[in-house]
ZAGU-295652 format. One record per residue (C-alpha): residue number from 1; residue in one letter; x, y, z. Coordinates in pm, 1 decimal, decimal comma. Layout:
N
<site><num>NUM</num><residu>a</residu><east>X</east><north>Y</north><up>Z</up></site>
...
This chain:
287
<site><num>1</num><residu>m</residu><east>1466,1</east><north>552,0</north><up>-2406,5</up></site>
<site><num>2</num><residu>c</residu><east>1097,5</east><north>627,2</north><up>-2476,0</up></site>
<site><num>3</num><residu>d</residu><east>1099,1</east><north>525,2</north><up>-2839,8</up></site>
<site><num>4</num><residu>q</residu><east>791,6</east><north>414,2</north><up>-3032,9</up></site>
<site><num>5</num><residu>e</residu><east>996,9</east><north>158,5</north><up>-3227,8</up></site>
<site><num>6</num><residu>y</residu><east>1101,3</east><north>-7,8</north><up>-2900,7</up></site>
<site><num>7</num><residu>f</residu><east>740,5</east><north>-26,8</north><up>-2786,5</up></site>
<site><num>8</num><residu>e</residu><east>623,6</east><north>-177,2</north><up>-3114,9</up></site>
<site><num>9</num><residu>n</residu><east>907,6</east><north>-429,7</north><up>-3137,8</up></site>
<site><num>10</num><residu>d</residu><east>842,5</east><north>-537,0</north><up>-2780,8</up></site>
<site><num>11</num><residu>r</residu><east>472,1</east><north>-572,6</north><up>-2846,5</up></site>
<site><num>12</num><residu>l</residu><east>532,4</east><north>-804,5</north><up>-3140,7</up></site>
<site><num>13</num><residu>e</residu><east>792,2</east><north>-1012,5</north><up>-2960,6</up></site>
<site><num>14</num><residu>y</residu><east>593,4</east><north>-1054,5</north><up>-2640,5</up></site>
<site><num>15</num><residu>e</residu><east>280,4</east><north>-1141,6</north><up>-2835,1</up></site>
<site><num>16</num><residu>r</residu><east>475,4</east><north>-1401,0</north><up>-3035,4</up></site>
<site><num>17</num><residu>l</residu><east>602,7</east><north>-1560,2</north><up>-2715,4</up></site>
<site><num>18</num><residu>g</residu><east>255,6</east><north>-1562,9</north><up>-2562,0</up></site>
<site><num>19</num><residu>k</residu><east>365,3</east><north>-1357,3</north><up>-2261,1</up></site>
<site><num>20</num><residu>v</residu><east>85,8</east><north>-1105,6</north><up>-2307,8</up></site>
<site><num>21</num><residu>t</residu><east>-229,0</east><north>-1125,4</north><up>-2513,3</up></site>
<site><num>22</num><residu>r</residu><east>-350,9</east><north>-944,5</north><up>-2821,2</up></site>
<site><num>23</num><residu>k</residu><east>-633,2</east><north>-812,9</north><up>-2607,0</up></site>
<site><num>24</num><residu>q</residu><east>-387,5</east><north>-649,4</north><up>-2368,3</up></site>
<site><num>25</num><residu>f</residu><east>-203,9</east><north>-480,7</north><up>-2652,5</up></site>
<site><num>26</num><residu>g</residu><east>-487,0</east><north>-415,7</north><up>-2889,6</up></site>
<site><num>27</num><residu>m</residu><east>-744,7</east><north>-242,6</north><up>-2674,2</up></site>
<site><num>28</num><residu>m</residu><east>-733,9</east><north>133,4</north><up>-2693,2</up></site>
<site><num>29</num><residu>l</residu><east>-669,4</east><north>148,9</north><up>-2323,5</up></site>
<site><num>30</num><residu>g</residu><east>-507,8</east><north>487,7</north><up>-2329,1</up></site>
<site><num>31</num><residu>a</residu><east>-825,5</east><north>647,1</north><up>-2459,5</up></site>
<site><num>32</num><residu>g</residu><east>-956,2</east><north>636,5</north><up>-2104,9</up></site>
<site><num>33</num><residu>i</residu><east>-1040,1</east><north>274,8</north><up>-2029,8</up></site>
<site><num>34</num><residu>a</residu><east>-742,5</east><north>124,5</north><up>-1848,8</up></site>
<site><num>35</num><residu>m</residu><east>-735,2</east><north>-237,1</north><up>-1741,8</up></site>
<site><num>36</num><residu>m</residu><east>-868,0</east><north>-276,3</north><up>-1392,0</up></site>
<site><num>37</num><residu>l</residu><east>-596,3</east><north>-320,9</north><up>-1135,8</up></site>
<site><num>38</num><residu>p</residu><east>-640,8</east><north>-587,0</north><up>-866,2</up></site>
<site><num>39</num><residu>n</residu><east>-832,6</east><north>-478,6</north><up>-560,4</up></site>
<site><num>40</num><residu>v</residu><east>-647,8</east><north>-366,9</north><up>-247,8</up></site>
<site><num>41</num><residu>a</residu><east>-684,4</east><north>-594,8</north><up>51,7</up></site>
<site><num>42</num><residu>n</residu><east>-824,8</east><north>-404,8</north><up>350,8</up></site>
<site><num>43</num><residu>a</residu><east>-853,9</east><north>-92,3</north><up>139,3</up></site>
<site><num>44</num><residu>v</residu><east>-924,1</east><north>230,0</north><up>325,1</up></site>
<site><num>45</num><residu>d</residu><east>-1194,7</east><north>468,5</north><up>210,6</up></site>
<site><num>46</num><residu>v</residu><east>-1048,3</east><north>753,4</north><up>8,1</up></site>
<site><num>47</num><residu>t</residu><east>-1146,4</east><north>1091,2</north><up>-124,2</up></site>
<site><num>48</num><residu>d</residu><east>-1003,3</east><north>1245,5</north><up>-438,7</up></site>
<site><num>49</num><residu>a</residu><east>-1004,1</east><north>1570,7</north><up>-631,8</up></site>
<site><num>50</num><residu>d</residu><east>-842,6</east><north>1755,6</north><up>-917,3</up></site>
<site><num>51</num><residu>v</residu><east>-619,6</east><north>2022,0</north><up>-763,4</up></site>
<site><num>52</num><residu>n</residu><east>-410,5</east><north>2315,7</north><up>-878,8</up></site>
<site><num>53</num><residu>v</residu><east>-60,6</east><north>2344,0</north><up>-732,4</up></site>
<site><num>54</num><residu>p</residu><east>129,3</east><north>2674,5</north><up>-759,1</up></site>
<site><num>55</num><residu>t</residu><east>489,1</east><north>2651,9</north><up>-878,4</up></site>
<site><num>56</num><residu>p</residu><east>751,9</east><north>2912,3</north><up>-968,2</up></site>
<site><num>57</num><residu>d</residu><east>653,2</east><north>2867,1</north><up>-1334,7</up></site>
<site><num>58</num><residu>g</residu><east>275,2</east><north>2873,7</north><up>-1304,7</up></site>
<site><num>59</num><residu>t</residu><east>0,6</east><north>2641,5</north><up>-1182,7</up></site>
<site><num>60</num><residu>a</residu><east>16,2</east><north>2263,6</north><up>-1220,5</up></site>
<site><num>61</num><residu>d</residu><east>-300,4</east><north>2063,2</north><up>-1266,2</up></site>
<site><num>62</num><residu>c</residu><east>-275,6</east><north>1745,9</north><up>-1057,0</up></site>
<site><num>63</num><residu>y</residu><east>-478,1</east><north>1465,0</north><up>-903,5</up></site>
<site><num>64</num><residu>f</residu><east>-482,2</east><north>1427,9</north><up>-524,0</up></site>
<site><num>65</num><residu>v</residu><east>-623,9</east><north>1124,5</north><up>-345,1</up></site>
<site><num>66</num><residu>h</residu><east>-601,2</east><north>1031,6</north><up>22,4</up></site>
<site><num>67</num><residu>a</residu><east>-770,5</east><north>849,4</north><up>305,7</up></site>
<site><num>68</num><residu>a</residu><east>-1107,6</east><north>993,7</north><up>396,7</up></site>
<site><num>69</num><residu>n</residu><east>-1001,9</east><north>1007,9</north><up>761,4</up></site>
<site><num>70</num><residu>g</residu><east>-677,0</east><north>1057,0</north><up>947,4</up></site>
<site><num>71</num><residu>t</residu><east>-328,2</east><north>1124,6</north><up>816,1</up></site>
<site><num>72</num><residu>a</residu><east>-83,2</east><north>920,6</north><up>610,9</up></site>
<site><num>73</num><residu>p</residu><east>261,6</east><north>961,8</north><up>455,4</up></site>
<site><num>74</num><residu>g</residu><east>264,6</east><north>1171,7</north><up>141,6</up></site>
<site><num>75</num><residu>v</residu><east>368,1</east><north>1024,8</north><up>-193,0</up></site>
<site><num>76</num><residu>l</residu><east>448,1</east><north>1210,9</north><up>-514,0</up></site>
<site><num>77</num><residu>i</residu><east>400,5</east><north>1027,8</north><up>-844,6</up></site>
<site><num>78</num><residu>w</residu><east>576,9</east><north>1134,3</north><up>-1164,8</up></site>
<site><num>79</num><residu>p</residu><east>406,2</east><north>973,6</north><up>-1467,3</up></site>
<site><num>80</num><residu>d</residu><east>577,8</east><north>852,1</north><up>-1781,4</up></site>
<site><num>81</num><residu>i</residu><east>602,5</east><north>1052,3</north><up>-2103,1</up></site>
<site><num>82</num><residu>f</residu><east>228,1</east><north>1006,2</north><up>-2169,2</up></site>
<site><num>83</num><residu>g</residu><east>149,6</east><north>1211,9</north><up>-1861,4</up></site>
<site><num>84</num><residu>l</residu><east>-139,0</east><north>1232,6</north><up>-1617,3</up></site>
<site><num>85</num><residu>r</residu><east>-425,9</east><north>1015,9</north><up>-1744,3</up></site>
<site><num>86</num><residu>p</residu><east>-685,6</east><north>761,9</north><up>-1625,0</up></site>
<site><num>87</num><residu>a</residu><east>-428,3</east><north>483,8</north><up>-1577,9</up></site>
<site><num>88</num><residu>f</residu><east>-220,8</east><north>696,0</north><up>-1339,0</up></site>
<site><num>89</num><residu>r</residu><east>-527,3</east><north>820,1</north><up>-1157,2</up></site>
<site><num>90</num><residu>q</residu><east>-614,9</east><north>455,5</north><up>-1101,0</up></site>
<site><num>91</num><residu>m</residu><east>-263,6</east><north>379,6</north><up>-978,2</up></site>
<site><num>92</num><residu>g</residu><east>-268,5</east><north>679,3</north><up>-745,2</up></site>
<site><num>93</num><residu>k</residu><east>-606,1</east><north>581,5</north><up>-602,0</up></site>
<site><num>94</num><residu>r</residu><east>-488,2</east><north>225,9</north><up>-543,4</up></site>
<site><num>95</num><residu>l</residu><east>-186,8</east><north>354,5</north><up>-351,9</up></site>
<site><num>96</num><residu>a</residu><east>-406,7</east><north>582,1</north><up>-141,9</up></site>
<site><num>97</num><residu>q</residu><east>-629,5</east><north>285,3</north><up>-60,4</up></site>
<site><num>98</num><residu>s</residu><east>-312,6</east><north>117,9</north><up>68,9</up></site>
<site><num>99</num><residu>g</residu><east>-262,7</east><north>397,9</north><up>321,6</up></site>
<site><num>100</num><residu>y</residu><east>-94,3</east><north>697,2</north><up>156,9</up></site>
<site><num>101</num><residu>s</residu><east>-178,9</east><north>1055,3</north><up>58,8</up></site>
<site><num>102</num><residu>v</residu><east>-94,0</east><north>1067,0</north><up>-310,1</up></site>
<site><num>103</num><residu>l</residu><east>-32,4</east><north>1353,1</north><up>-551,6</up></site>
<site><num>104</num><residu>v</residu><east>-12,8</east><north>1253,5</north><up>-920,4</up></site>
<site><num>105</num><residu>v</residu><east>118,0</east><north>1543,4</north><up>-1124,2</up></site>
<site><num>106</num><residu>n</residu><east>97,2</east><north>1672,2</north><up>-1478,8</up></site>
<site><num>107</num><residu>p</residu><east>467,2</east><north>1733,6</north><up>-1548,8</up></site>
<site><num>108</num><residu>f</residu><east>381,6</east><north>1922,9</north><up>-1867,8</up></site>
<site><num>109</num><residu>y</residu><east>156,5</east><north>2184,6</north><up>-1708,1</up></site>
<site><num>110</num><residu>r</residu><east>369,8</east><north>2468,1</north><up>-1849,7</up></site>
<site><num>111</num><residu>t</residu><east>263,6</east><north>2367,9</north><up>-2200,5</up></site>
<site><num>112</num><residu>k</residu><east>-66,1</east><north>2182,6</north><up>-2177,3</up></site>
<site><num>113</num><residu>k</residu><east>-323,7</east><north>2074,3</north><up>-1922,4</up></site>
<site><num>114</num><residu>a</residu><east>-388,8</east><north>1702,4</north><up>-1876,0</up></site>
<site><num>115</num><residu>p</residu><east>-461,5</east><north>1485,6</north><up>-2059,4</up></site>
<site><num>116</num><residu>t</residu><east>-151,0</east><north>1561,5</north><up>-2261,3</up></site>
<site><num>117</num><residu>a</residu><east>-161,1</east><north>1241,0</north><up>-2467,7</up></site>
<site><num>118</num><residu>e</residu><east>-483,3</east><north>1204,9</north><up>-2665,1</up></site>
<site><num>119</num><residu>a</residu><east>-480,5</east><north>824,1</north><up>-2662,1</up></site>
<site><num>120</num><residu>g</residu><east>-291,1</east><north>769,2</north><up>-2339,2</up></site>
<site><num>121</num><residu>a</residu><east>-10,5</east><north>517,0</north><up>-2376,2</up></site>
<site><num>122</num><residu>a</residu><east>-132,8</east><north>436,8</north><up>-2727,9</up></site>
<site><num>123</num><residu>t</residu><east>-32,9</east><north>786,7</north><up>-2840,1</up></site>
<site><num>124</num><residu>p</residu><east>257,7</east><north>796,1</north><up>-3088,4</up></site>
<site><num>125</num><residu>i</residu><east>577,9</east><north>899,9</north><up>-2913,6</up></site>
<site><num>126</num><residu>e</residu><east>637,3</east><north>1169,5</north><up>-3173,5</up></site>
<site><num>127</num><residu>q</residu><east>332,4</east><north>1355,2</north><up>-3045,6</up></site>
<site><num>128</num><residu>v</residu><east>451,1</east><north>1373,3</north><up>-2685,6</up></site>
<site><num>129</num><residu>r</residu><east>830,2</east><north>1386,4</north><up>-2715,4</up></site>
<site><num>130</num><residu>p</residu><east>824,3</east><north>1768,1</north><up>-2761,4</up></site>
<site><num>131</num><residu>l</residu><east>652,4</east><north>1796,0</north><up>-2423,1</up></site>
<site><num>132</num><residu>a</residu><east>927,4</east><north>1597,2</north><up>-2253,2</up></site>
<site><num>133</num><residu>q</residu><east>1188,9</east><north>1815,3</north><up>-2417,6</up></site>
<site><num>134</num><residu>t</residu><east>1052,2</east><north>2121,0</north><up>-2234,0</up></site>
<site><num>135</num><residu>l</residu><east>1172,1</east><north>1975,6</north><up>-1902,6</up></site>
<site><num>136</num><residu>n</residu><east>1525,2</east><north>1981,3</north><up>-1761,3</up></site>
<site><num>137</num><residu>e</residu><east>1717,9</east><north>1958,5</north><up>-1435,8</up></site>
<site><num>138</num><residu>r</residu><east>1600,7</east><north>2303,0</north><up>-1325,4</up></site>
<site><num>139</num><residu>t</residu><east>1232,7</east><north>2228,1</north><up>-1380,6</up></site>
<site><num>140</num><residu>h</residu><east>1272,4</east><north>1891,0</north><up>-1210,8</up></site>
<site><num>141</num><residu>m</residu><east>1414,7</east><north>2054,9</north><up>-900,9</up></site>
<site><num>142</num><residu>t</residu><east>1180,1</east><north>2353,1</north><up>-878,0</up></site>
<site><num>143</num><residu>d</residu><east>872,9</east><north>2139,3</north><up>-940,5</up></site>
<site><num>144</num><residu>a</residu><east>983,5</east><north>1882,1</north><up>-684,4</up></site>
<site><num>145</num><residu>k</residu><east>1014,8</east><north>2148,4</north><up>-415,9</up></site>
<site><num>146</num><residu>a</residu><east>677,2</east><north>2298,3</north><up>-506,6</up></site>
<site><num>147</num><residu>f</residu><east>491,7</east><north>1966,7</north><up>-507,8</up></site>
<site><num>148</num><residu>i</residu><east>646,2</east><north>1839,7</north><up>-185,1</up></site>
<site><num>149</num><residu>g</residu><east>581,5</east><north>2177,7</north><up>-22,8</up></site>
<site><num>150</num><residu>w</residu><east>217,4</east><north>2161,1</north><up>-130,2</up></site>
<site><num>151</num><residu>l</residu><east>180,5</east><north>1809,3</north><up>9,5</up></site>
<site><num>152</num><residu>d</residu><east>321,4</east><north>1927,7</north><up>341,5</up></site>
<site><num>153</num><residu>q</residu><east>40,4</east><north>2182,2</north><up>365,3</up></site>
<site><num>154</num><residu>q</residu><east>-234,5</east><north>1920,0</north><up>334,7</up></site>
<site><num>155</num><residu>p</residu><east>-412,6</east><north>1807,3</north><up>654,3</up></site>
<site><num>156</num><residu>s</residu><east>-417,9</east><north>1447,2</north><up>531,3</up></site>
<site><num>157</num><residu>v</residu><east>-37,6</east><north>1428,1</north><up>509,7</up></site>
<site><num>158</num><residu>a</residu><east>150,8</east><north>1312,1</north><up>817,2</up></site>
<site><num>159</num><residu>k</residu><east>409,8</east><north>1574,9</north><up>904,0</up></site>
<site><num>160</num><residu>d</residu><east>605,7</east><north>1344,8</north><up>1135,3</up></site>
<site><num>161</num><residu>r</residu><east>672,4</east><north>1082,3</north><up>867,5</up></site>
<site><num>162</num><residu>k</residu><east>892,8</east><north>1091,3</north><up>560,2</up></site>
<site><num>163</num><residu>m</residu><east>743,4</east><north>1107,1</north><up>211,2</up></site>
<site><num>164</num><residu>g</residu><east>785,6</east><north>878,3</north><up>-86,3</up></site>
<site><num>165</num><residu>v</residu><east>834,7</east><north>958,3</north><up>-453,0</up></site>
<site><num>166</num><residu>q</residu><east>798,4</east><north>726,4</north><up>-749,9</up></site>
<site><num>167</num><residu>g</residu><east>852,1</east><north>773,2</north><up>-1121,0</up></site>
<site><num>168</num><residu>y</residu><east>790,4</east><north>581,8</north><up>-1442,1</up></site>
<site><num>169</num><residu>c</residu><east>999,2</east><north>606,7</north><up>-1759,1</up></site>
<site><num>170</num><residu>m</residu><east>1109,0</east><north>973,3</north><up>-1772,9</up></site>
<site><num>171</num><residu>g</residu><east>960,4</east><north>1007,2</north><up>-1423,4</up></site>
<site><num>172</num><residu>g</residu><east>1237,1</east><north>787,3</north><up>-1282,9</up></site>
<site><num>173</num><residu>p</residu><east>1511,3</east><north>1049,0</north><up>-1318,9</up></site>
<site><num>174</num><residu>i</residu><east>1273,9</east><north>1316,2</north><up>-1186,3</up></site>
<site><num>175</num><residu>a</residu><east>1202,9</east><north>1100,3</north><up>-881,1</up></site>
<site><num>176</num><residu>f</residu><east>1577,9</east><north>1072,5</north><up>-823,9</up></site>
<site><num>177</num><residu>r</residu><east>1613,0</east><north>1449,6</north><up>-842,9</up></site>
<site><num>178</num><residu>t</residu><east>1316,8</east><north>1499,0</north><up>-609,7</up></site>
<site><num>179</num><residu>a</residu><east>1512,0</east><north>1313,9</north><up>-342,3</up></site>
<site><num>180</num><residu>a</residu><east>1804,1</east><north>1548,3</north><up>-399,6</up></site>
<site><num>181</num><residu>a</residu><east>1583,6</east><north>1858,7</north><up>-402,3</up></site>
<site><num>182</num><residu>v</residu><east>1417,5</east><north>1790,3</north><up>-65,5</up></site>
<site><num>183</num><residu>p</residu><east>1645,1</east><north>1539,8</north><up>111,8</up></site>
<site><num>184</num><residu>d</residu><east>1500,5</east><north>1604,6</north><up>455,9</up></site>
<site><num>185</num><residu>r</residu><east>1147,8</east><north>1505,4</north><up>347,5</up></site>
<site><num>186</num><residu>i</residu><east>1200,7</east><north>1217,4</north><up>105,4</up></site>
<site><num>187</num><residu>g</residu><east>1254,8</east><north>880,8</north><up>272,7</up></site>
<site><num>188</num><residu>a</residu><east>1187,0</east><north>646,9</north><up>-21,1</up></site>
<site><num>189</num><residu>v</residu><east>1237,4</east><north>662,1</north><up>-397,7</up></site>
<site><num>190</num><residu>a</residu><east>1105,7</east><north>414,2</north><up>-653,2</up></site>
<site><num>191</num><residu>s</residu><east>1187,9</east><north>406,6</north><up>-1023,6</up></site>
<site><num>192</num><residu>f</residu><east>1004,9</east><north>177,1</north><up>-1264,8</up></site>
<site><num>193</num><residu>h</residu><east>1162,3</east><north>139,9</north><up>-1610,3</up></site>
<site><num>194</num><residu>g</residu><east>1316,6</east><north>480,3</north><up>-1541,5</up></site>
<site><num>195</num><residu>a</residu><east>1533,2</east><north>636,3</north><up>-1809,6</up></site>
<site><num>196</num><residu>p</residu><east>1790,7</east><north>772,8</north><up>-1826,1</up></site>
<site><num>197</num><residu>l</residu><east>1899,7</east><north>724,5</north><up>-1464,1</up></site>
<site><num>198</num><residu>v</residu><east>2270,8</east><north>720,3</north><up>-1546,2</up></site>
<site><num>199</num><residu>t</residu><east>2445,8</east><north>963,5</north><up>-1779,8</up></site>
<site><num>200</num><residu>n</residu><east>2806,0</east><north>1074,5</north><up>-1821,2</up></site>
<site><num>201</num><residu>q</residu><east>2721,7</east><north>1427,9</north><up>-1704,9</up></site>
<site><num>202</num><residu>p</residu><east>2809,0</east><north>1568,9</north><up>-1360,1</up></site>
<site><num>203</num><residu>n</residu><east>2438,3</east><north>1631,7</north><up>-1299,3</up></site>
<site><num>204</num><residu>s</residu><east>2337,3</east><north>1272,7</north><up>-1378,9</up></site>
<site><num>205</num><residu>p</residu><east>2023,9</east><north>1176,4</north><up>-1182,6</up></site>
<site><num>206</num><residu>h</residu><east>2202,2</east><north>888,5</north><up>-1007,1</up></site>
<site><num>207</num><residu>l</residu><east>2477,2</east><north>1118,9</north><up>-878,3</up></site>
<site><num>208</num><residu>e</residu><east>2227,8</east><north>1372,4</north><up>-749,6</up></site>
<site><num>209</num><residu>a</residu><east>2016,2</east><north>1101,7</north><up>-585,8</up></site>
<site><num>210</num><residu>a</residu><east>2325,4</east><north>971,5</north><up>-408,0</up></site>
<site><num>211</num><residu>q</residu><east>2330,4</east><north>1298,6</north><up>-212,8</up></site>
<site><num>212</num><residu>s</residu><east>1990,4</east><north>1225,5</north><up>-59,4</up></site>
<site><num>213</num><residu>k</residu><east>1891,5</east><north>1041,0</north><up>257,0</up></site>
<site><num>214</num><residu>a</residu><east>1646,6</east><north>799,8</north><up>97,4</up></site>
<site><num>215</num><residu>q</residu><east>1605,1</east><north>428,6</north><up>40,8</up></site>
<site><num>216</num><residu>f</residu><east>1565,3</east><north>314,8</north><up>-319,2</up></site>
<site><num>217</num><residu>l</residu><east>1374,8</east><north>64,9</north><up>-529,3</up></site>
<site><num>218</num><residu>i</residu><east>1494,5</east><north>51,0</north><up>-890,0</up></site>
<site><num>219</num><residu>a</residu><east>1301,1</east><north>-183,9</north><up>-1118,6</up></site>
<site><num>220</num><residu>i</residu><east>1467,5</east><north>-220,7</north><up>-1458,7</up></site>
<site><num>221</num><residu>a</residu><east>1302,5</east><north>-360,2</north><up>-1772,1</up></site>
<site><num>222</num><residu>a</residu><east>1479,1</east><north>-656,3</north><up>-1930,1</up></site>
<site><num>223</num><residu>n</residu><east>1513,6</east><north>-484,9</north><up>-2265,9</up></site>
<site><num>224</num><residu>d</residu><east>1647,5</east><north>-166,8</north><up>-2105,5</up></site>
<site><num>225</num><residu>d</residu><east>1909,0</east><north>-379,2</north><up>-1932,4</up></site>
<site><num>226</num><residu>a</residu><east>1999,6</east><north>-541,8</north><up>-2263,4</up></site>
<site><num>227</num><residu>r</residu><east>2059,6</east><north>-198,5</north><up>-2414,4</up></site>
<site><num>228</num><residu>s</residu><east>2255,8</east><north>-63,2</north><up>-2116,0</up></site>
<site><num>229</num><residu>p</residu><east>2386,3</east><north>-368,5</north><up>-1926,7</up></site>
<site><num>230</num><residu>n</residu><east>2627,9</east><north>-172,6</north><up>-1710,0</up></site>
<site><num>231</num><residu>e</residu><east>2373,3</east><north>74,1</north><up>-1573,7</up></site>
<site><num>232</num><residu>k</residu><east>2260,7</east><north>-155,2</north><up>-1292,4</up></site>
<site><num>233</num><residu>n</residu><east>2622,0</east><north>-200,6</north><up>-1184,3</up></site>
<site><num>234</num><residu>v</residu><east>2682,4</east><north>173,6</north><up>-1177,0</up></site>
<site><num>235</num><residu>l</residu><east>2368,3</east><north>221,3</north><up>-969,6</up></site>
<site><num>236</num><residu>k</residu><east>2468,0</east><north>-50,0</north><up>-723,6</up></site>
<site><num>237</num><residu>e</residu><east>2819,0</east><north>89,4</north><up>-681,9</up></site>
<site><num>238</num><residu>t</residu><east>2697,3</east><north>447,6</north><up>-646,9</up></site>
<site><num>239</num><residu>f</residu><east>2439,0</east><north>378,2</north><up>-377,8</up></site>
<site><num>240</num><residu>a</residu><east>2665,6</east><north>138,8</north><up>-191,4</up></site>
<site><num>241</num><residu>k</residu><east>2935,5</east><north>405,1</north><up>-181,6</up></site>
<site><num>242</num><residu>a</residu><east>2680,4</east><north>656,9</north><up>-52,3</up></site>
<site><num>243</num><residu>n</residu><east>2562,5</east><north>403,4</north><up>206,6</up></site>
<site><num>244</num><residu>l</residu><east>2205,2</east><north>428,9</north><up>83,3</up></site>
<site><num>245</num><residu>p</residu><east>1989,9</east><north>112,2</north><up>82,7</up></site>
<site><num>246</num><residu>a</residu><east>1891,6</east><north>23,3</north><up>-273,5</up></site>
<site><num>247</num><residu>e</residu><east>1703,0</east><north>-273,0</north><up>-416,5</up></site>
<site><num>248</num><residu>i</residu><east>1805,7</east><north>-288,3</north><up>-781,6</up></site>
<site><num>249</num><residu>e</residu><east>1659,1</east><north>-561,0</north><up>-998,5</up></site>
<site><num>250</num><residu>v</residu><east>1616,5</east><north>-642,9</north><up>-1364,6</up></site>
<site><num>251</num><residu>y</residu><east>1264,2</east><north>-772,6</north><up>-1423,8</up></site>
<site><num>252</num><residu>a</residu><east>1286,2</east><north>-1065,7</north><up>-1661,9</up></site>
<site><num>253</num><residu>d</residu><east>1019,5</east><north>-1081,9</north><up>-1933,6</up></site>
<site><num>254</num><residu>a</residu><east>929,0</east><north>-718,4</north><up>-1865,2</up></site>
<site><num>255</num><residu>a</residu><east>965,6</east><north>-461,5</north><up>-2142,4</up></site>
<site><num>256</num><residu>h</residu><east>1015,3</east><north>-88,2</north><up>-2103,1</up></site>
<site><num>257</num><residu>g</residu><east>682,6</east><north>53,3</north><up>-1986,4</up></site>
<site><num>258</num><residu>w</residu><east>546,6</east><north>-266,3</north><up>-1829,9</up></site>
<site><num>259</num><residu>c</residu><east>388,3</east><north>-114,2</north><up>-1516,5</up></site>
<site><num>260</num><residu>p</residu><east>104,2</east><north>124,3</north><up>-1618,8</up></site>
<site><num>261</num><residu>p</residu><east>-210,5</east><north>-76,8</north><up>-1698,6</up></site>
<site><num>262</num><residu>d</residu><east>-271,5</east><north>109,7</north><up>-2024,3</up></site>
<site><num>263</num><residu>s</residu><east>74,6</east><north>38,3</north><up>-2162,0</up></site>
<site><num>264</num><residu>r</residu><east>123,3</east><north>-152,9</north><up>-2485,5</up></site>
<site><num>265</num><residu>v</residu><east>357,7</east><north>-385,6</north><up>-2295,0</up></site>
<site><num>266</num><residu>y</residu><east>170,9</east><north>-406,4</north><up>-1964,2</up></site>
<site><num>267</num><residu>n</residu><east>279,2</east><north>-722,8</north><up>-1783,0</up></site>
<site><num>268</num><residu>e</residu><east>38,9</east><north>-782,4</north><up>-1497,0</up></site>
<site><num>269</num><residu>q</residu><east>244,3</east><north>-1047,3</north><up>-1319,7</up></site>
<site><num>270</num><residu>q</residu><east>562,8</east><north>-841,9</north><up>-1317,6</up></site>
<site><num>271</num><residu>a</residu><east>375,9</east><north>-519,3</north><up>-1250,3</up></site>
<site><num>272</num><residu>e</residu><east>218,3</east><north>-674,0</north><up>-942,6</up></site>
<site><num>273</num><residu>r</residu><east>555,1</east><north>-795,0</north><up>-821,7</up></site>
<site><num>274</num><residu>a</residu><east>696,2</east><north>-446,2</north><up>-864,4</up></site>
<site><num>275</num><residu>w</residu><east>392,2</east><north>-305,6</north><up>-681,9</up></site>
<site><num>276</num><residu>s</residu><east>448,2</east><north>-541,1</north><up>-388,5</up></site>
<site><num>277</num><residu>r</residu><east>810,5</east><north>-429,4</north><up>-364,5</up></site>
<site><num>278</num><residu>l</residu><east>694,4</east><north>-66,6</north><up>-367,3</up></site>
<site><num>279</num><residu>l</residu><east>461,7</east><north>-128,1</north><up>-74,1</up></site>
<site><num>280</num><residu>a</residu><east>741,2</east><north>-310,2</north><up>109,5</up></site>
<site><num>281</num><residu>l</residu><east>972,5</east><north>-11,6</north><up>56,9</up></site>
<site><num>282</num><residu>y</residu><east>715,6</east><north>238,9</north><up>180,7</up></site>
<site><num>283</num><residu>s</residu><east>623,1</east><north>23,2</north><up>477,0</up></site>
<site><num>284</num><residu>k</residu><east>986,0</east><north>21,2</north><up>586,4</up></site>
<site><num>285</num><residu>a</residu><east>1109,7</east><north>366,5</north><up>487,5</up></site>
<site><num>286</num><residu>l</residu><east>801,8</east><north>575,5</north><up>569,9</up></site>
<site><num>287</num><residu>a</residu><east>711,8</east><north>411,6</north><up>900,3</up></site>
């Protein structure tokens, strides 16, 4: 689903329709200067650090940010195929300012330390696809257990409250599998333009997620829905059958990759709406 041709076609079409500006697409945001996200109302003071998290396969370089005082529910963030970078650090910090202890991971730590995409989301897909191909169901599961276990050891993480996990693009399926890997700790799962969430394999992410105990937010890009129009129906049927609450919505006018602020197809209006739904999910499921 992460295909450079899709990104470029979407950029041209959305620019033609006037739904995003040349400035939003043309700036080399991924090089380290992401668009500023809106400020958090009543933001709490936070502290952040680069951290190293031990896993069965080595040591993962990650970014950890949390309230300067007190405890809060833990949240694990799986980035898209472009990996841990300034845009996701900004997103993690914003979430921490909203009242959460947030770990943003480098999913490609086995191969390369972050940043793994030289120009962030402006990096050609061909340069980062080999990194994504090093991951599989086993690495998803073992990493999920390691990262959630590490969060549980942090003084800033509330032990008496469930955790959240969210993923973007390829991070969506990994977020689903995180819920399956540690079902007793994960209370909320969010996927933003996640792909592929549904496959015809017995280990499909949606089938594994259905074995969890979480509540779900699944935000689907309009062009992803056009390519796989039945996926939303499969997701709805699967989670309904499992009796798991799931908000599943196709975001009109939003192209695959619309949420990170350094994306070629960043759509601030729809990204903010998705962000508000994320906070609503966490407020309810992690209370």
